C-alpha positions in Angstrom: 34.7 -91.0 -8.3 32.9 -93.2 -5.9 31.7 -96.2 -7.8 28.3 -96.4 -6.1 27.4 -93.0 -7.4 27.8 -94.0 -11.0 24.5 -95.9 -11.1 21.0 -94.9 -10.0 20.8 -97.7 -7.4 21.3 -95.3 -4.4 18.9 -92.8 -5.8 16.2 -95.4 -6.1 17.0 -96.9 -2.7 16.7 -93.5 -1.0 13.8 -92.2 -3.1 15.2 -89.5 -5.3 18.2 -87.4 -6.1 17.2 -84.6 -3.7 16.7 -87.0 -0.8 20.1 -88.7 -1.5 21.9 -85.3 -1.6 20.2 -84.2 1.6 21.0 -87.5 3.3 24.7 -87.3 2.3 25.1 -83.7 3.4 23.5 -84.3 6.8 25.4 -87.4 7.6 28.7 -86.0 6.3 28.2 -83.0 8.6 27.6 -85.4 11.5 30.8 -87.3 10.8 32.8 -84.0 10.5 31.4 -83.0 13.9 32.6 -86.2 15.5 29.8 -88.7 15.1 30.9 -92.4 15.0 30.8 -94.1 11.7 28.4 -97.1 11.4 30.8 -98.9 9.1 34.6 -99.6 9.3 36.1 -96.3 8.2 39.6 -97.8 7.7 41.0 -96.4 4.4 37.8 -94.5 3.5 37.1 -90.8 3.2 34.1 -89.4 5.1 32.2 -89.3 1.8 32.9 -93.0 1.2 31.8 -93.8 4.7 28.5 -92.1 4.1 27.9 -93.9 0.8 28.8 -97.3 2.4 26.4 -96.6 5.3 23.6 -96.0 2.8 24.5 -99.0 0.7 24.5 -101.3 3.7 21.1 -100.0 4.9 22.5 -98.5 8.1 21.3 -95.0 7.1 18.2 -93.9 5.4 16.3 -90.6 4.8 13.9 -91.2 7.7 16.8 -91.4 10.1 18.1 -88.0 8.8 14.7 -86.4 9.3 14.7 -87.5 13.0 18.2 -86.0 13.5 17.2 -82.7 11.8 16.9 -80.9 15.1 20.4 -81.9 16.1 22.1 -80.3 13.2 22.5 -76.5 13.6 
């Protein structure tokens, strides 16, 4: 299991479980569709990349809402 998901820190940072889940799903899809990671992906799964982006403040829920029209 990804260590960052064991505590509620990410949930609080993003503003709730639903927002965190939505943010993870949208960003994960973007990465699978070829988007460039905003952190060094060496040795990380796509899920770990998404979590690290959120932890480092490079991705937040508002950014996901802006990109909403891009994901089909």
